[in-house]
Each structure stands twice: as C-alpha cells, then as structure tokens.
C-alpha positions, -999 to +999 in steps of 0.1 A: -191-047+002-166-029+023-142-007+001-109-007+018-085+019+022-052+012+004-020+033+008+010+031-004+037+047+019+069+057-002+102+081-002+117+101-028+145+083-050+132+052-041+136+023-069+118-001-045+088+026-045+086+029-082+078-008-087+057-006-059+038+020-074+032+000-103+020-029-085-002-013-064-021+007-091-025-025-113-038-044-085-058-015-074-074-010-107-082-048-113-101-047-080-116-015-089-107+007-058-090+037-055-054+040-036-033+070-022+004+075-019+021+091+013+057+102+011+077+099+045+101+127+032+081+154+049+066+134+077+083+130+111+056+105+120+056+082+090+095+083+087+097+072+124+077+042+119+085+034+083+119+047+074+137+014+068+107-007+055+095+017+026+075+007+006+048-003+027+012-013+017-014-002+042-049-018+040-074-002+065-044+013+083-027-023+090+007-027+074+003-057+051+036-059+030+068-040+025+101-036+003+090-060-025+054-059-031+034-091-041+006-088-063-013-119-055-008-115-019-022-079-021-050-089-041-059-118-019-058-090+010-079-065-007-103-095-017-106-104+021-112-067+032-140-065+006-158-095+022-159-080+054-188-062+070-185-023+077 
C-alpha cells in the first residue's frame, strides 16, 4: 500500500487555514496517515506559487484542493492514492 504525502500549505492569521487544519487533521487521522504543514510566510517559492490560494492541500506533491477543504473529496483522493503502487 502506498502511503501518500499529505501537506497543507497555510499562512499566518488565516481563518480558512484554521478550518483547513482541522479538516486535514481529522481526515488524515481517519485514514491513518501523517500530514505536514508548510507556511508560506517565510518561503518565497511557496508564497509566489500559492499566495492567493491558501490554504492548499497537496497529495504527493500535486495540488488537490484549496480555500475550503472538502473532507469527502480529500478522503477519496487519499483512498485513490493509497491504492496506487509505489
């Protein structure tokens, strides 16, 4: 089983990021996988790429959702990623 890399890209003082953090944490826990958070605040590359879209969910490095993170869509994305071969 492939364990997908799940990353939430956020910025400071972002109410959508707070909600996304809760959603990602819940879905990841339910799926039994770890996740990481990356702040764009001090990262010029991330800020240039995602400044107007945060929060952003990346699964295996691919942007899968942004702004309001849909837990059902995220779980389906993770389930699909986990069934793929390494």
